[in-house]
C-alpha positions as CSV (number, residue, x, y, z in Angstrom):
1,M,44.9,-116.0,-84.6
2,V,47.1,-113.7,-82.8
3,R,49.3,-113.8,-85.7
4,I,46.5,-113.1,-88.3
5,L,45.7,-109.8,-85.9
6,I,49.4,-108.6,-85.7
7,S,49.7,-109.5,-89.9
8,L,46.7,-107.1,-90.5
9,I,47.4,-104.5,-87.8
10,L,51.0,-104.4,-90.1
11,I,49.2,-104.3,-93.2
12,I,46.8,-101.2,-92.4
13,F,50.0,-99.3,-90.7
14,V,51.8,-99.8,-94.0
15,V,49.0,-98.7,-96.0
16,N,48.1,-95.5,-93.7
17,T,51.8,-94.6,-93.7
18,M,51.5,-95.3,-98.0
19,F,48.7,-92.9,-98.1
20,S,49.9,-90.6,-95.5
21,N,53.2,-90.0,-97.7
22,I,50.9,-89.7,-100.9
23,G,49.1,-87.1,-99.2
24,S,52.3,-85.1,-98.4
25,A,54.1,-85.5,-101.8
26,S,50.2,-84.3,-103.0
27,E,50.2,-81.0,-101.1
28,T,53.8,-80.3,-102.1
29,T,53.0,-80.9,-105.9
30,S,49.7,-79.0,-105.5
31,Q,51.6,-75.9,-104.0
32,E,53.8,-76.0,-107.3
33,E,50.8,-76.7,-109.5
34,L,48.8,-74.0,-107.8
35,M,51.5,-71.4,-108.8
36,N,51.7,-72.7,-112.5
37,Q,48.1,-72.4,-112.7
38,R,47.8,-68.9,-111.3
39,M,51.2,-68.0,-113.4
40,A,49.1,-69.6,-116.4
41,L,46.1,-66.9,-116.0
42,Y,48.2,-64.1,-115.5
43,I,49.7,-64.7,-119.0
44,Q,46.3,-65.7,-120.4
45,F,45.1,-62.1,-119.9
46,Q,47.7,-59.9,-120.3
47,D,48.1,-58.0,-123.3
48,H,49.9,-54.8,-124.8
49,I,48.8,-52.7,-122.5
50,V,47.7,-54.9,-119.3
51,P,51.3,-56.9,-118.4
52,W,50.9,-60.3,-116.2
53,Y,52.8,-58.9,-113.4
54,H,50.1,-55.8,-112.7
55,L,47.7,-58.6,-112.9
56,A,49.6,-61.3,-110.6
57,A,50.4,-58.1,-107.8
58,I,46.6,-57.2,-107.6
59,D,45.9,-60.7,-107.3
60,Q,48.4,-61.3,-104.6
61,Y,47.5,-58.1,-102.7
62,E,44.0,-59.6,-102.5
63,R,45.2,-62.6,-101.4
64,N,47.2,-61.1,-98.4
65,I,44.5,-59.4,-96.9
66,Q,42.4,-62.1,-96.8
67,A,44.8,-63.8,-95.1
68,V,44.7,-61.5,-91.9
69,R,41.0,-59.6,-92.4
70,P,38.4,-62.0,-91.0
71,D,35.9,-59.2,-92.6
72,I,37.0,-60.3,-96.0
73,P,35.8,-63.5,-97.1
74,K,38.5,-65.6,-98.1
75,R,38.1,-66.5,-101.9
76,D,39.0,-70.3,-101.7
77,S,40.2,-70.6,-106.1
78,T,43.6,-70.3,-107.8
79,I,42.7,-66.4,-108.0
80,A,42.3,-64.4,-104.8
81,I,40.5,-61.3,-106.6
82,Q,37.1,-60.8,-105.9
83,F,34.7,-58.2,-106.8
84,S,31.8,-56.7,-104.9
85,K,28.1,-57.5,-106.0
86,E,27.7,-54.0,-106.8
87,Y,30.5,-53.7,-109.1
88,W,29.7,-57.1,-110.8
89,A,26.2,-57.1,-111.3
90,G,25.5,-53.4,-111.3
91,A,24.2,-51.0,-108.7
92,F,20.9,-50.9,-109.9
93,N,20.3,-54.6,-110.9
94,P,17.6,-56.1,-109.1
95,L,19.1,-59.7,-109.3
96,S,22.7,-58.9,-107.2
97,D,23.8,-62.5,-108.2
98,D,23.1,-61.7,-111.9
99,T,25.4,-63.7,-114.4
100,S,24.1,-62.9,-117.9
101,P,26.3,-60.5,-119.7
102,L,23.5,-58.8,-121.2
103,T,21.7,-57.6,-118.1
104,I,25.2,-57.2,-116.6
105,K,25.9,-54.6,-119.3
106,Y,22.5,-53.2,-119.3
107,F,22.2,-52.1,-115.5
108,G,26.2,-50.5,-115.8
109,G,27.6,-53.9,-114.2
110,L,31.4,-54.7,-115.0
111,G,31.4,-58.4,-114.9
112,L,32.4,-60.3,-118.1
113,D,32.3,-63.4,-119.7
114,G,36.4,-64.2,-119.8
115,N,36.1,-67.7,-121.5
116,S,33.2,-67.5,-124.2
117,D,30.7,-69.6,-122.0
118,G,28.1,-67.2,-122.2
119,V,28.0,-66.8,-118.3
120,A,29.8,-64.0,-116.7
121,S,30.5,-65.4,-113.1
122,P,32.2,-64.0,-110.5
123,D,33.1,-67.4,-109.3
124,D,34.7,-68.0,-112.5
125,D,38.7,-67.6,-112.3
126,E,39.0,-66.8,-116.1
127,D,35.6,-64.2,-115.9
128,I,37.6,-62.4,-113.1
129,M,40.7,-62.3,-114.6
130,F,39.2,-60.6,-117.8
131,T,37.4,-58.6,-115.9
132,M,40.2,-57.1,-114.0
133,S,42.0,-57.2,-117.3
134,N,39.4,-54.9,-118.8
135,Y,39.0,-52.4,-116.0
136,L,43.0,-51.8,-116.3
137,S,43.3,-51.8,-119.7
138,Q,40.8,-48.9,-120.1
139,Y,43.4,-46.5,-118.1
140,G,46.6,-47.1,-120.4
141,P,49.8,-48.9,-120.4
142,T,52.2,-46.5,-118.3
143,I,53.0,-47.1,-114.8
144,E,51.5,-43.9,-114.0
145,D,48.2,-45.0,-115.9
146,F,48.5,-47.9,-113.5
147,K,48.5,-46.1,-110.2
148,I,45.4,-44.0,-111.4
149,A,43.7,-47.4,-112.3
150,L,44.8,-48.7,-109.1
151,W,43.9,-45.4,-106.7
152,E,40.0,-45.6,-108.7
153,Y,39.4,-48.9,-107.4
154,Y,41.2,-49.0,-104.1
155,Q,41.2,-45.2,-103.2
156,S,44.0,-45.8,-100.9
157,E,47.9,-44.4,-101.4
158,Q,49.0,-47.3,-99.0
159,V,47.3,-50.1,-101.1
160,V,48.6,-48.7,-104.5
161,N,52.2,-48.8,-103.4
162,Q,52.0,-52.0,-101.7
163,I,50.7,-53.6,-105.3
164,L,53.3,-51.2,-107.0
165,T,55.9,-52.6,-104.7
166,I,54.7,-56.4,-105.6
167,A,54.7,-55.7,-109.3
168,K,58.2,-54.2,-109.1
169,L,59.2,-57.3,-107.7
170,Y,57.7,-59.8,-109.9
171,K,58.3,-58.3,-113.2
172,H,62.2,-57.6,-111.6
173,F,62.8,-61.5,-111.4
174,D,59.8,-62.5,-113.9
175,T,58.5,-65.0,-111.7
176,I,55.5,-65.1,-108.6
177,N,58.2,-67.7,-106.6
178,I,59.8,-65.2,-104.4
179,D,59.0,-66.9,-101.1
180,T,62.4,-68.1,-100.1
181,H,63.6,-66.4,-96.4
182,V,67.0,-66.4,-95.0
183,F,68.4,-65.5,-91.3
184,P,69.3,-61.6,-90.9
185,V,72.9,-62.3,-90.2
186,P,75.4,-65.0,-91.4
187,V,74.6,-68.5,-89.5
188,R,78.4,-69.0,-90.2
189,G,81.4,-67.6,-89.4
190,Y,80.0,-64.8,-87.1
191,N,79.3,-65.3,-83.2
192,Y,75.4,-64.1,-82.8
193,S,72.6,-64.6,-80.2
194,Y,69.1,-63.8,-79.9
195,R,65.8,-65.0,-78.0
196,G,62.2,-63.7,-78.2
197,T,61.9,-60.2,-76.1
198,W,58.3,-59.6,-78.1
199,G,56.5,-57.2,-75.6
200,A,59.1,-56.3,-73.1
201,N,59.4,-52.9,-71.7
202,R,61.4,-50.2,-73.4
203,G,61.8,-46.6,-72.1
204,W,63.6,-44.8,-74.0
205,G,61.5,-41.9,-75.3
206,G,58.7,-43.0,-73.3
207,R,57.0,-45.8,-71.9
208,R,56.7,-48.4,-74.8
209,I,56.9,-52.2,-75.7
210,H,59.5,-53.8,-77.9
211,E,58.3,-54.5,-81.2
212,G,60.7,-56.7,-82.6
213,T,63.9,-59.4,-81.6
214,D,66.7,-58.4,-80.8
215,I,70.0,-60.4,-82.5
216,F,73.3,-59.3,-80.8
217,A,76.3,-59.9,-82.6
218,G,79.8,-57.9,-83.0
219,Y,80.0,-54.6,-84.5
220,S,80.0,-54.4,-88.4
221,T,78.5,-58.0,-88.5
222,P,76.7,-58.3,-91.8
223,V,73.1,-57.6,-91.8
224,L,71.2,-59.2,-94.5
225,S,67.8,-58.7,-96.0
226,T,66.0,-61.7,-95.0
227,S,63.3,-61.7,-97.7
228,Y,62.8,-60.2,-101.5
229,G,61.6,-56.9,-101.7
230,V,61.7,-53.2,-102.2
231,V,63.7,-50.6,-100.0
232,E,61.5,-48.4,-98.7
233,V,62.7,-46.5,-95.8
234,M,66.7,-45.5,-95.4
235,G,68.1,-43.5,-93.3
236,W,68.4,-42.1,-89.2
237,N,65.8,-42.4,-86.8
238,E,66.0,-41.3,-83.1
239,F,65.1,-44.8,-81.8
240,G,66.5,-46.9,-84.0
241,G,69.6,-44.9,-85.5
242,W,70.8,-46.1,-89.1
243,R,67.9,-48.3,-89.9
244,I,66.7,-49.4,-93.2
245,G,63.0,-50.3,-94.2
246,I,62.1,-53.3,-96.9
247,R,58.8,-54.0,-98.1
248,D,57.9,-57.5,-99.7
249,N,55.3,-59.2,-101.9
250,H,53.2,-60.8,-98.9
251,N,52.3,-56.6,-97.4
252,T,55.1,-57.4,-94.7
253,Y,57.4,-54.7,-93.7
254,H,60.6,-55.7,-92.8
255,Y,62.8,-53.3,-90.2
256,Y,66.4,-53.5,-89.7
257,A,67.2,-50.7,-87.0
258,H,70.8,-49.9,-85.1
259,L,72.9,-50.3,-87.9
260,S,76.6,-49.1,-87.8
261,Y,77.1,-48.9,-91.5
262,F,74.4,-49.0,-94.8
263,N,75.5,-50.7,-98.2
264,K,76.9,-47.8,-99.8
265,D,75.5,-49.2,-103.1
266,L,71.8,-49.3,-101.6
267,K,69.5,-46.5,-102.2
268,I,65.2,-46.2,-101.6
269,G,63.6,-48.1,-104.5
270,D,66.3,-50.7,-104.8
271,I,65.4,-54.3,-105.1
272,V,66.8,-57.0,-102.9
273,E,66.4,-60.7,-102.2
274,P,67.3,-62.8,-99.3
275,G,70.9,-62.3,-98.6
276,T,71.4,-59.3,-99.9
277,L,74.1,-57.1,-97.8
278,I,71.9,-54.1,-96.3
279,G,74.6,-53.0,-93.8
280,G,76.3,-53.8,-90.5
281,V,75.2,-54.3,-86.8
282,G,76.0,-51.7,-84.5
283,S,74.6,-49.6,-81.8
284,S,73.3,-46.5,-83.3
285,G,69.9,-44.6,-82.1
286,Y,68.3,-43.2,-78.8
287,G,69.1,-39.6,-79.4
288,K,69.9,-37.2,-82.4
289,E,71.7,-38.1,-85.9
290,G,75.1,-40.2,-84.8
291,T,74.4,-41.0,-81.7
292,S,76.0,-44.4,-81.1
293,G,77.0,-46.7,-77.8
294,K,74.3,-46.4,-75.6
295,F,73.9,-49.9,-75.7
296,P,75.7,-53.2,-76.6
297,P,75.7,-53.8,-80.3
298,H,72.8,-55.5,-81.8
299,L,70.5,-55.8,-85.0
300,H,66.8,-55.0,-83.7
301,Y,64.7,-56.9,-86.4
302,G,60.7,-55.7,-87.0
303,M,57.9,-57.1,-88.8
304,Y,54.8,-55.6,-89.6
305,K,51.7,-56.5,-91.7
306,F,49.9,-54.1,-93.7
307,N,46.2,-55.5,-94.1
308,G,44.6,-52.7,-96.6
309,R,43.9,-50.4,-93.7
310,T,46.4,-50.5,-91.0
311,E,49.8,-51.7,-90.1
312,W,50.8,-53.8,-87.2
313,A,53.8,-55.0,-85.5
314,F,53.7,-59.0,-84.6
315,D,56.3,-61.3,-83.2
316,P,59.4,-61.7,-85.7
317,Y,60.7,-64.6,-83.2
318,P,59.0,-67.6,-84.7
319,S,59.9,-66.7,-88.3
320,L,63.6,-66.4,-87.6
321,R,63.6,-69.8,-85.9
322,Q,62.4,-71.0,-89.1
323,W,64.8,-68.9,-91.5
324,E,67.8,-69.9,-88.7
325,K,67.3,-73.4,-89.5
326,Y,66.7,-72.9,-93.5
327,S,69.9,-71.2,-93.4
328,R,71.8,-73.9,-92.1
329,Q,71.1,-76.5,-94.2
330,Q,72.0,-74.2,-96.8
331,K,75.3,-74.9,-98.4
């Protein structure tokens, strides 16, 4: 009896382990499949006026803000773009959930049938993509036309700039799969140390909290871009000294401060990728331009999230730990 019971327990354990492994593999495959499905929809609804990376950039921006805004419903589908009921069905439509292309058009709604099934549904990815593509195509094919379309839709310069950044990255790398990150200093060949100092007191320039993580290293230790992104800020700041700000495709602004030098080939508007040299560790800052040496050399690394309305700092330490581990695993 005992042997039978033990055998049953072992069988249950093995089966559970198998299904667990299958589930993990399935989740990994699902993420890859999801990226492929998104890309397929972008390609399907692009045309000579609206390129795929414009559609992809808007979709990614919407996904970004849904992840950090509790006041915005999170769309659980391949595509994250969602329209208001007034926009889709028409402001004066008595049926706010109308899906009839004829009555939607009659009441001035902009929702369209993207897959010719006779229904214009805001819950259908193809209908959503067709509607957005049609909206953008009304403005024209140039980047300036795209800017105007975004402004008319979002009414925010910050949002426009964020979406333009995402589109620029997708176009340059010709893919939406740009989520790799690395540690901001080389993990081999240089000595460095860091710990979580988020929220610590800082006194220079007025009482404030520390909005980042300090990575201590020797002067001129290479500073690397942690992400794919576009250089948004570059120059002097009385607090951060020589600093660079890079914005990525997840509405995150990466801030590198107290540098001793910049990569001479880098300028505002340039595209970087994980591991791109952006400068060197230094001790600049806390004074007028050129001030240096008021503290030990280190890289101040900060991360800021834009949610469509405001931008706020968050603790980069957990991300740095993950990226350090990933970087050490690479050859």
